[in-house]
C-alpha positions in Angstrom: -73.8 -19.7 116.6 -74.5 -23.1 115.1 -76.5 -23.1 112.0 -78.2 -25.8 109.9 -78.2 -25.1 106.2 -81.5 -25.9 104.4 -82.2 -26.4 100.7 -83.3 -22.8 99.9 -80.2 -20.6 99.0 -79.2 -18.1 101.6 -81.7 -19.4 104.2 -80.3 -20.6 107.6 -82.2 -21.9 110.7 -80.7 -22.1 114.2 -80.3 -25.6 115.6 -81.0 -26.8 119.2 -78.2 -28.6 121.0 -78.9 -31.1 123.8 -77.1 -33.4 126.1 -78.2 -36.0 128.6 -76.9 -35.7 132.2 -76.7 -38.6 134.7 -75.9 -38.5 138.4 -74.2 -41.1 140.7 -74.3 -44.6 139.4 -72.0 -46.7 141.7 -71.3 -49.5 139.4 -70.3 -52.5 141.6 -69.7 -56.2 141.7 -68.8 -58.3 144.7 -65.9 -59.9 142.9 -64.3 -56.4 142.6 -63.8 -56.1 146.3 -61.4 -57.5 149.0 -64.2 -58.2 151.5 -61.9 -58.1 154.4 -61.1 -54.5 153.5 -64.8 -53.7 153.0 -65.6 -55.0 156.4 -63.2 -52.4 157.9 -65.3 -49.7 156.3 -68.7 -50.0 158.1 -70.0 -46.9 156.3 -69.7 -48.8 152.9 -70.2 -52.4 154.1 -74.0 -52.4 154.0 -74.3 -50.8 150.6 -71.7 -53.1 149.0 -73.2 -56.3 150.4 -76.9 -55.5 149.9 -77.4 -52.7 147.4 -75.0 -51.6 144.6 -74.0 -55.0 143.1 -77.7 -55.9 142.8 -78.6 -52.5 141.3 -75.6 -52.9 138.8 -76.7 -56.4 137.7 -80.4 -55.9 137.4 -81.0 -52.2 136.5 -77.9 -50.6 135.1 -77.6 -52.4 131.7 -81.3 -51.6 131.0 -80.8 -48.0 132.1 -77.8 -47.5 129.8 -79.8 -48.9 126.9 -82.6 -46.4 127.7 -80.1 -43.6 127.6 -78.8 -44.9 124.2 -82.4 -44.9 123.0 -82.9 -41.3 124.2 -79.7 -40.1 122.5 -81.3 -41.2 119.3 -84.8 -40.2 120.0 -84.3 -36.7 121.5 -83.3 -33.9 119.1 -79.7 -32.6 118.9 -78.1 -34.8 121.6 -74.3 -34.3 121.4 -73.0 -35.9 124.6 -73.9 -37.9 127.7 -72.6 -36.4 130.9 -72.0 -38.5 134.1 -71.4 -36.4 137.2 -69.2 -38.6 139.3 -69.2 -41.7 141.5 -69.4 -43.8 138.3 -68.0 -46.7 140.4 -68.4 -47.6 144.0 -64.7 -47.9 144.7 -63.5 -49.2 148.0 -62.0 -52.2 146.1 -59.4 -52.9 148.7 -56.4 -53.4 146.3 -54.9 -51.8 143.2 -55.6 -54.9 141.1 -59.2 -55.0 142.1 -59.6 -51.2 141.6 -58.4 -51.6 138.0 -60.7 -54.6 137.6 -63.7 -52.6 138.7 -62.9 -49.7 136.4 -62.3 -52.0 133.4 -65.8 -53.5 134.2 -67.6 -50.2 133.9 -65.6 -49.1 130.9 -66.5 -52.3 129.1 -70.2 -51.7 130.0 -70.0 -48.1 128.6 -68.4 -49.4 125.4 -71.0 -52.1 125.1 -73.8 -49.6 125.4 -72.7 -48.2 122.0 -73.7 -44.7 122.4 -73.6 -42.6 119.2 -72.3 -39.6 121.1 -69.3 -39.3 123.6 -69.3 -39.9 127.3 -68.1 -36.9 129.4 -67.2 -38.1 132.9 -66.6 -36.2 136.1 -64.4 -37.6 138.8 -66.3 -38.3 142.1 -65.1 -39.1 145.5 -65.9 -42.8 145.2 -64.0 -43.0 141.9 -60.8 -42.1 143.8 -61.9 -43.2 147.3 -59.5 -43.8 150.1 -58.7 -47.3 149.1 -55.4 -48.8 147.9 -54.7 -48.0 144.2 -58.1 -46.3 143.5 -56.7 -42.9 142.3 -54.1 -44.7 140.2 -56.8 -47.0 138.7 -58.7 -43.8 137.6 -55.6 -42.5 135.8 -54.9 -45.9 134.2 -58.3 -46.9 133.1 -60.9 -44.1 133.3 -58.8 -41.2 132.1 -57.8 -42.9 128.8 -61.5 -43.8 128.2 -62.5 -40.2 128.6 -59.7 -38.9 126.4 -60.7 -41.4 123.7 -64.3 -40.2 123.9 -63.8 -36.6 123.6 -60.5 -36.5 121.8 -58.4 -34.4 124.0 -56.0 -34.7 126.9 -57.7 -34.2 130.4 -54.8 -34.6 132.8 -56.2 -35.4 136.3 -59.8 -34.6 135.4 -60.2 -30.8 135.3 -60.9 -29.9 131.7 -63.2 -28.1 129.2 -65.1 -29.6 126.3 -67.3 -28.0 123.7 -70.3 -29.9 122.2 -71.1 -27.0 119.9 -69.5 -23.7 119.1 -71.9 -22.1 121.5 -72.1 -24.7 124.3 -69.2 -25.6 126.6 -68.6 -27.8 129.7 -66.2 -26.9 132.4 -65.3 -30.0 134.3 -64.0 -29.8 137.9 -61.7 -32.3 139.7 -63.1 -33.6 143.0 -62.0 -31.8 146.2 -63.8 -34.0 148.8 -61.7 -37.2 149.4 -58.0 -37.6 149.4 -56.8 -37.9 145.8 -54.3 -35.4 144.8 -55.3 -33.1 147.7 -55.3 -30.0 145.5 -55.7 -26.6 147.2 -59.2 -25.6 146.6 -58.1 -22.3 145.1 -57.2 -24.3 142.0 -60.8 -24.9 141.1 -61.5 -21.1 141.2 -58.4 -20.2 139.2 -59.3 -22.9 136.7 -62.8 -21.6 136.2 -61.7 -18.0 136.0 -59.0 -18.6 133.3 -61.3 -21.1 131.3 -64.2 -18.6 131.3 -61.9 -15.8 130.0 -60.9 -18.0 127.1 -64.4 -19.2 126.2 -66.5 -17.8 123.4 -69.6 -20.0 124.3 -72.8 -18.5 125.3 -74.0 -21.5 127.3 -71.6 -22.5 130.0 -72.1 -25.6 132.3 -69.9 -26.3 135.2 -69.8 -30.0 135.8 -68.9 -31.0 139.4 -69.5 -34.0 141.6 -70.0 -32.1 144.8 -72.5 -29.3 144.8 -71.5 -25.7 145.0 -74.6 -24.8 147.1 -75.7 -27.0 150.1 -79.0 -28.6 149.6 -79.2 -30.8 152.8 -78.1 -30.5 156.4 -74.9 -32.5 155.7 -73.2 -29.5 154.0 -71.3 -31.8 151.6 -70.5 -29.0 149.2 -67.4 -27.4 147.8 -65.5 -24.9 149.9 -67.7 -25.7 153.0 -64.6 -25.8 155.3 -65.8 -28.8 157.2 -63.8 -31.7 155.8 -61.0 -29.5 154.6 -60.1 -26.3 156.6 -60.8 -23.2 154.4 -57.9 -20.8 154.8 -59.3 -18.2 152.4 -62.6 -17.1 153.8 -63.7 -15.2 150.7 -62.8 -18.0 148.2 -66.4 -19.3 148.1 -67.8 -15.9 147.5 -65.4 -15.4 144.7 -66.4 -18.7 143.2 -70.1 -17.9 143.3 -69.6 -14.5 141.8 -67.6 -15.9 138.9 -70.3 -18.3 138.2 -73.0 -15.7 138.2 -71.0 -13.3 136.2 -70.5 -15.9 133.5 -74.1 -17.2 133.7 -72.7 -20.7 134.2 -75.3 -23.4 135.2 -74.0 -25.8 137.8 -74.7 -29.5 137.3 -73.9 -31.8 140.2 -74.6 -35.0 142.0 -73.2 -36.6 145.2 -76.2 -36.5 147.5 -78.5 -39.0 145.7 -81.4 -36.5 145.4 -82.9 -34.5 142.5 -82.8 -30.7 143.3 -83.0 -27.4 141.4 -82.3 -24.1 143.1 -81.4 -20.5 142.5 -79.0 -18.5 144.7 -78.4 -14.8 144.5 -74.9 -13.1 144.4 -73.6 -9.6 143.9 -73.1 -10.6 140.3 -76.5 -12.2 139.6 -78.2 -15.6 140.3 -76.5 -19.0 140.2 -78.6 -21.9 139.1 -77.7 -25.4 140.4 -79.3 -28.7 139.2 -78.5 -31.9 141.2 -79.1 -35.3 139.6 -79.3 -38.9 141.0 -79.1 -42.0 138.7 -78.9 -44.8 141.4 -82.0 -46.7 140.3 -83.4 -49.0 142.9 -86.2 -50.6 140.7 -87.6 -50.6 137.2 -90.6 -48.6 138.2 -89.6 -45.4 140.0 -92.6 -44.1 142.0 -93.2 -40.4 142.0 -92.0 -38.6 145.2 -94.3 -38.6 148.1 -92.6 -35.5 149.5 -91.4 -32.5 147.6 -89.4 -30.1 149.6 -89.9 -26.5 148.4 -88.7 -24.7 151.5 -85.0 -24.1 152.0 -84.9 -24.7 155.7 -81.3 -23.8 156.3 -80.4 -24.5 160.0 -83.9 -26.0 160.4 -82.6 -29.1 158.7 -80.1 -29.7 161.6 -82.9 -29.5 164.1 -84.7 -32.2 162.3 -81.8 -34.6 162.5 -79.6 -33.6 165.4 -78.1 -37.0 165.7 -76.0 -36.7 162.4 -72.4 -35.7 163.2 -73.2 -33.6 166.2 -69.5 -32.5 166.5 -70.0 -30.4 163.3 -73.6 -29.2 164.0 -72.7 -25.7 165.0 -70.4 -25.2 162.0 -73.1 -26.5 159.7 -75.8 -24.4 161.4 -73.8 -21.3 160.7 -73.2 -22.2 157.1 -76.9 -23.0 156.5 -78.2 -19.9 158.4 -76.1 -17.7 156.1 -77.0 -19.6 152.9 -80.7 -19.4 153.5 -80.5 -15.6 153.2 -79.4 -16.0 149.5 -81.7 -18.8 148.2 -84.4 -17.4 146.0 -86.2 -20.6 145.1 -85.6 -24.3 145.8 -86.9 -27.8 145.4 -85.6 -31.2 146.6 -86.9 -34.7 146.2 -86.0 -38.4 146.2 -86.4 -39.1 142.5 -83.6 -41.0 140.6 -83.5 -40.6 136.9 -81.8 -38.6 134.2 -81.9 -35.1 132.7 -82.1 -33.8 129.1 -80.8 -30.3 128.9 -81.3 -28.4 125.6 -80.1 -25.0 124.5 -81.6 -22.9 121.8 -79.7 -20.1 119.9 -83.1 -18.9 118.5 -84.7 -17.9 121.8 -82.0 -18.0 123.6 -83.0 -20.5 126.2 -81.8 -23.4 128.4 -84.4 -26.0 129.1 -84.3 -28.8 131.7 -86.4 -32.0 131.3 -86.1 -34.4 134.1 -87.1 -38.1 133.7 -87.9 -40.2 136.7 -86.2 -43.6 136.7 -86.8 -45.5 133.3 -89.5 -43.0 132.0 -89.3 -41.8 128.4 -91.5 -38.8 129.0 -90.3 -36.0 131.4 -91.7 -35.8 135.0 -90.8 -32.0 135.0 -89.7 -29.3 132.6 -88.0 -26.1 133.8 -86.8 -23.1 131.9 -83.4 -22.6 133.5 -82.7 -19.4 131.7 -85.8 -17.8 133.2 -84.9 -19.2 136.5 -81.5 -17.6 136.4 -83.1 -14.3 135.3 -86.0 -14.2 137.8 -84.7 -16.5 140.6 -88.1 -18.2 140.7 -89.2 -21.7 139.7 -92.3 -22.1 137.6 -94.5 -23.6 140.3 
């Protein structure tokens, strides 16, 4: 446990520990792209030409200053976590990829946080673009290691922010980077959990573990990468539940909280999005509280029809295990706090540039009961 000594001899009080969590940010500048290459990637062309460079220029510096303000204002903040897709990628050349990464590293340094950055590798960070994975190794990896004071290799590592609170950071297994066998993430977590003495465990991953939309862009889905071991995902979910590890993820540009039952208990997953499209983020018009499963595919049958039957099967099965769920379009940031006194893990989610939370959820209770408080 972590204790704070007070002036009375022999008296100790437990101390809350917190961290701030950010989702996708997609730092981008037009000068960091070979535009001929970008035009060959129609799925990225529109966003690069019309969205991310503008968001970066107008909103990201202010957002990072807000995060700095909150690290000082909120009690016990020990780190700021960013859950992948820190940059847009798709630079088009090795030199431009390094230039893009140096740009975001400079911005993070200039923010002047009083606590370390803990970064997760996203698919855009090592996208299928010349030199992108190497640029991550040459620029982003040394930045992370300087922040947390330890070697992280290719991006799968652990980091403690207190004796009782530990992060377990996964590599990305979505786009072609090192093309690791997916069994490595399960082996990593199983071994790291065995060696951990922390009560509070957080698995930091860019791709979600549990699907929250009809796209099924989650780890071990078997869609983008054939899954040879059909029980591997079940093993992963049971390892998470057994160790009471809370999953923090991003990737889908939505805010979501859910609970999923396994044979070993419930798994809680929180998804965060930090792509701010304005200074005043409106509250969501629609909050999805029903996990529709294969019903999502029926509502958007035009999206990748060649995989619809596979996704339908995945979501039909997944729906059987979801105990509670919410999903909304609400970019922002999260403050997650743990208490040794209760014990308790609390999520406060802030919309956009807000300084008071939009929503507060007791994640410990959600893990125990499988039910959200509304």
